[in-house]
N, C-alpha and C positions, 0 to 999 in steps of 0.2 A: 545594242540591237536597235534596229529602226524599222518599225512597221506601223500599220495604221489600225486604230480601234474606233468604231463608230458606236455611239450611245444614242439609241432611239428612245424618245421620251425623256430627254436630258433635262426638260423642265421640271422634273422631280428633283427639286434643287438639292435638298439635304442628301438624298440617296446618291445623286450623281457625284456630289462632293466626296462622300465616303468612298465610292468606287474609284474615283480619281486619286485621292491620297493613298489608298491601298496599292494602286499600280505603281505609284512613284516610291513605294517603300521597297520595291525590287530594284537593286542597283543597276541591272542591265536595261531597265525600262525608262531610263531618264532621257532617251532620245527619240522616244515614239512620238507619233501624231494621234491626237484624240480629236475626233470630229463629232460635235454635238448636233443633234437635230431634234426639233420639236415644232409643233404647229403653232405654238405661242411664241411670238417674237419677245414679248415682255419677259416671259420666263427664261428664254435663251439669254436675253441681255443680262439678267441677274446671274445665272450660273456662269456665264462667260466671264463676267467681272470678278466673281469669286475665284475661278480656276486661274485666271491670269494673275491675280494677286498672289495666289499660292506659288505659281511658277516664278514670278518675280522675286518673292521673299526667299525662295530656295536656290535660285540661280541655275535652274536646270534648263537645258536646251529643248525640253519637250514642247511641241507645237499643239496649240489648241485653236480649232476653227469652229464656227457655229453657222448652221444653215437651216432655213425652213424648207429648202429643196432637199428632201430626203435622199434622192438618188445621188445628189452631189456629195452628200456626207458619206454614202456607202461605196463611192468609187474607190476600188483598189483596197477596201478594208479587209484585213485578214481575219478580224474578230468583230462581231456585232452583238452589242448587248441591248436588250429591250427592257424597259421598265415603264411601259405606257399604261394609261388608264383611259380607254376610249369612252367618250361620253363625259369624262370628268366627274365632278361631285354632283352636277346636275342630274345626270342619268343614274348615278349611284343612289341618289335620294329617292328615285322611283323604285329602285331595287328593294329598299327597305318599306317605303310607304305603301305601295300598292298591296304586296302580300299581307301587310298588317290588316287590310280591310277584310281579308278572308281568314284571319285568325292565326297567320304564320308569323311568329316572333323570331327574328334572326338577330344575332349579335353582330355578325360581320356580313354574311351574305355575298361572298366573292369567290366561293370555291365550288359548292354545289348549292342546295336549296333553291328556291325560286329565284333569288337575287343573283347567285353565282351563275346559274344556267343562262339567265339573260345577259349577264356580263360576258359570258363566253360568246354569245350570239353577236354581240357588238364587237368583240375583239377578234374573233377568228377571220372575217374577211379582211381586216386590216393586217393581221399576222401574215395571211397568204399574200397580201400586197408586198409586205416587207420580204417575204421569201422570193417573190418574183424579182424584186430588185436585187436582192443578194445573188440569185443566179446570173442576172444579167450584167451586173456592174461591179460587184465585189471581187476580191481576189479569188482565183480558182481554189476550190476547196475550203471556202471560208466557213468558219464555225459560228453558229448562232447560239448565244447564251440568253435564255429567256428567264427573266425575273418576274414577269408580269403574271397576275392571276386572272382567271383561274388556270393555275399552273399546269395541271394534267391536260386539260382541254386545249389550251394554247400549244403546248408541246405535241400533243397527239396531232392536231392539225398541221403543224409545221413539218412533222416527219412524214406523216401519211400523205398529205395533200400538197405541202410546200416543197417537198423533196430537197430539204436543206439539212445539213449536218447539225443537229439541234440537241442541246442539253438544257433541261430546266433546273433552276437553282433556287433554294429557299434556305432559310436560317433556322426553321423550327427545331431541327435535330440539335443543332449546337445549344440553343437556348435551353431545351429539355435537359441536355447533359450538364449544363452549368447548375441547374436546379438540383439535379441528383448528387452532383459533386459536393454542393453546399450542405445538403441535409446529412450526407454521410461523413462530414467533417474533414473532407479533403483540403490540404493546403492549397491546391491548385486544381483547376479542371483537368489538367494534363495527367493527373494520377488516375483518372477514370478512363478505362477502355470499354468500348461498347459497340455492339452491332444493332443498328436500326434497320427495319425494313418494313415496307408496306407500299402505300400510296401517298402522295403529297397530302399533308395535313391529317393523315391517318397512318403514320408511321409508328412502330412499336420497338421499345427497347427489349429485344428478345435475348440478349445476352449482356450482362453487366459485370465488369471486373474492376475492383478498387485496388490498386497496387498488386494486381495479379490475383486477388481473392475473389471468387465468385459471389455475387450478391443475389440472395433469393428473394422471393415475394414477401415473406413475413418480415425480414429485416427492412425492406424497402417501405412496406406499409407502416411499421413502427416509426421509422425515421420521418416520414411525411407527417404522420399524426402528432409527433412530438414537436415539429417545427412551429414556432409561434406564429408565423406569417402564412406559409404555404398551406398549413392545416385549415385555414380559413379561405384562402383564395383559390385552392385547388380541390375543393370538396368533391366535385363531379369526377375529376381525374382520379382521385384516391378511390372513389367507389368503383370506377372502372378497374382499376388496379386490383382491388380486392376480388372482383368477379371474374376478370379475364386472366389474372395472374402476371400481367406485364403492364408497364407504364406507357402511356401514349405521349408522343412528342408534342401534341397539339395543346394549345391554350385551353383553359377551362371553358371560355366563352365559345371558341370555334368548335371544340369537341362536342359541346352541347347541341350544336346544329346538326351533326352528322349521326348521332345516336338518339333517335327521336323520343326515347323513353323519358328523357329529362326535360324536354322543352315542349311537349305537346299539350300540357295542361297549364294554362296561365297561373292557377293558384299553386302550382308545384315549383315554378321556375325559381322563385326566390330562395327555395330551399337548397338549390344546387349552385347558385351563383354568388358572387361577392361583388359589391358595388364600389369597392375602394379604387378600382381602376377599370376602365372599359373592357380590357382584355379578359376579364374574369366572367363576362356574361351579360352585360348591360344591353338592353334592347337598343339596336342601331348604334352600338358602342364605337365601332370603328368609323362610321360616318361622322359621329360628333367629333371624335378625335381628329380625323382628317381635316374637318372643317375649321376647328380651332387651330390646327397646326398651320393651315394656309393662312388664315387671318393673322396669326402671330408672326409668320415669316414676312408677309407683305408689310406689316406695320414695323417690324424690328429689322428690316433688311440692312440698314446702315450699320447696325451692331454686328450682324453676320458677316458683313463685308470686311469690317475692321478686324474681326477675329481671324480672318483668313491670312493675315500677315504674320505668319508664325513658321518657324522650321518644321519640316515634316519629321516625325519621330517613328522610325520603324518598329519601335517596341509597342506602339499603340495602333499597329495595323489590325484591322477588324477581323472577325472570322467569316466574313462573307467569302463565298467560294471563288468569285471571279478572278481576283489577282492571283490566287494560289494556283488555279487551273492553268491560267496563262503562263505563270512562272514555270510550272511543271512541263507544260508543252514545249516551251522555248529553250529551257535550260536543262531539262532532264532530271531536275531535283524532284523527287517522287513526292506526291501529294495524295493523302487519303481523305476522302469526303463522301458525302452521301448525295446522289445525283438522280435526277429524273430522266429516265431514258425508256425506250420501248422494252418491255419485259423479255420477250424471246427466250423464255425458260429460265431467267435468272432466279425468279421465285417460282418454285415448282407448283404451287397450288393457287396461282393466279393466271388469268389468260395471257397468251402470247402477245396479243395486240395491245394490252393495257400499258399505260405509262406508270411505271413503278418509281419509288424512291428507295434507293438501297445503296450499300456500300460499294465503292469503287476506288481504283488507284489511277493516278495520272502520271504519265511520263512522256517522252518524246514520242511514243508510239500511239498516244491518244488516251481516252478514258477507257480503262479496262474493269468491267464490273465483276464482282464476286458472285459466282453462280452456285447453285445448289442449296439455296435457302428455301426453308418450309415454314411458313407462318403457323402459329397456333391457329387452331380451326375457328375460334370465335373472331380473331383478328382477321383472318381471311374472309369470313362472312361479311363482316362490316365493310371491308374493302370492296367485295364484289358487289354489294348493293350500290356503291358509289360508282364503281367501274361501269356497270350497265347503264347508268344514268349518264355518265360522261360520254360513252360511246354513242348513244343516241343523240345527245346534245351536239357533239361535233358533227355527226352526219346531217343533223337537221340544219345547223349553221352553214354548212357548205352548200347544201342542195336548197335551202329556203323552203323546206317542207314544214309548214306550220302544224300540221297534224302530228308529225313525228316530234316536234317540239313539245306539244302539249303531252304526249305520252311520256317524253323524258321528264317533264315537270311532275307528272302524275306519279311516276315511279320513284321520285326523290323520297327518301325515308321520312324526313320531317313533314314535307307537303302531304304525303300520303297518309300520315298519321292524324292530320288535322283536317283537311279539306276533302270535300266530296268531289267526284269527277265533274259534276256540273260547275262547281266553283272553280276548279282548276281550268277548265276550258275558258270561262269568262275572265279569270284573272290573266291568263296568258294573252287573250284578245286585248285586254286593257293594257298590259305592259308592252305589247308589240305596237299598239297604236300610240301610246305615250312616248315610246323611244324610236318611232319610225325614221327619224332623221339619221340615226346611227345603224339602222337595220336595212341596208339596201337589198339584201336578198329576200326580204319579205314585202317589197314594195307592192307586188301584185296581190298579196294577201290582205293588206291593210284595208282596202274599201269594204270587203266582205266582213272583216272583223268589226269595223265601225257599225255596219248594219246589224250584226248580231248583238252588239252592246246596246244599240238603241232599242231592240226588242226584248232584251233579257229581262227575266224576272227573278234572277238570283239576287238575294239580299246581301248587302255588305254593311260594314259597320265603321264608324269613325273612331279608331282605336289606336292609342299611342304606344301600346304594348305593355307588357307586365312590369318592365323595370327601365323606364326611359328617363333620361336627363336632358335638360336643355342645353344648347350650345352656349358656353361661357363667353362673355364679352372679353375684349382685350384688357379692360380695366380689371375684371375679375381674375384674369390669368395673371396679370402683373401683381395683384394683391397676394395671390396664392404663392407665386414664386418668391415674393419677398418674405412671406411668412416662413417658407420653407428654409430660406437662407438664414433667417434669425434663429430658427430652431437648431440649425446646425452650428 
């Protein structure tokens, strides 16, 4: 088979390498063209060098091209994959830093919460530019696969306003299933069958079967509490399991942002999180992790490049959805996964316009969602709180309505549990001013926001958060990796 795939934001080097090697695990895909595009020539050069070495080592006729001109990369592409981070780590640092001044402590801040909403404001205008290019220069009927967060907002904008065939993809469901298979003593994750449904980062394992045997709440709680690691790392998720009756797919740290009961009081946060790794609830944990990963990759690039000179092993293909979806669409080999699409009645007790994450099957006819799912009422209620915020956030991002943006932030569950309306109004002004270069839709609103900030009497504080860690140096990371190797 010969067709073209474009990857936008290909400078996300590690993730692009994973997607590329996954694609080449499909025998029929070894004659495709993969066009890389990014605004950073430096990052493009790095990923191009790695992918060229993979192609050379395996002797495949696949063609790799790299372009800072996005439209050139998209010309004739049948599939477009996005993994962009608009504003990079500079803007992301403000997503964490500024809300902390108002008492809002986030672990990740890239889905909802104050940080996730502003992240969406930066991403959505760019996503709509992608969609315009796709409509104009990509292959007719091209499919857009969005990996970028905030997943629901980006996908919502691409479908409703971009008018492009779009599916959102995330790996949270797979990771949660791997945990459950482990605690239940499965020899392989393949022994576990499950139905997950909800919205991105708030999906719920509403049916679990281990080798055909249904797993209930009590057995699951007991298995998690008996696990020597997860019992400590997933304290919040286990508590939610006990109260809701179903397990969440999302990490302990992320989930703590969406359910405000666990993160609204600084003195309570330590009770529910675990500091063994960022993903379990550390303040600004993903920002620290991302910063360290970038620094490490920049320094250790020669080693990464050298390691690319290896044969591809299809047995090590990852569980990221993209390659499996494309394989099903092109070959007809059926693939089952969990996809982010417009609801349209798939989940009976969520709104039709919401972007849901739920099971579907892919074949030559496309992505076919399993309909008729009803979430437990508590799960639907938490999803609804986020959906309402997402809807307002998308519409604000498209229209540049700063008042609607402030209302969206005010209605965020964690923000609303911590901050007053006056604080929210000032915080949004501060974030919009700080990130103005990435927010063209708010250009007319920035001067007035600056004036309000100059006159404001709302007090803020210099606060690092309830559980903050410093970014580790390259030397510290090397020492830690060396110690881990010796321990093994």
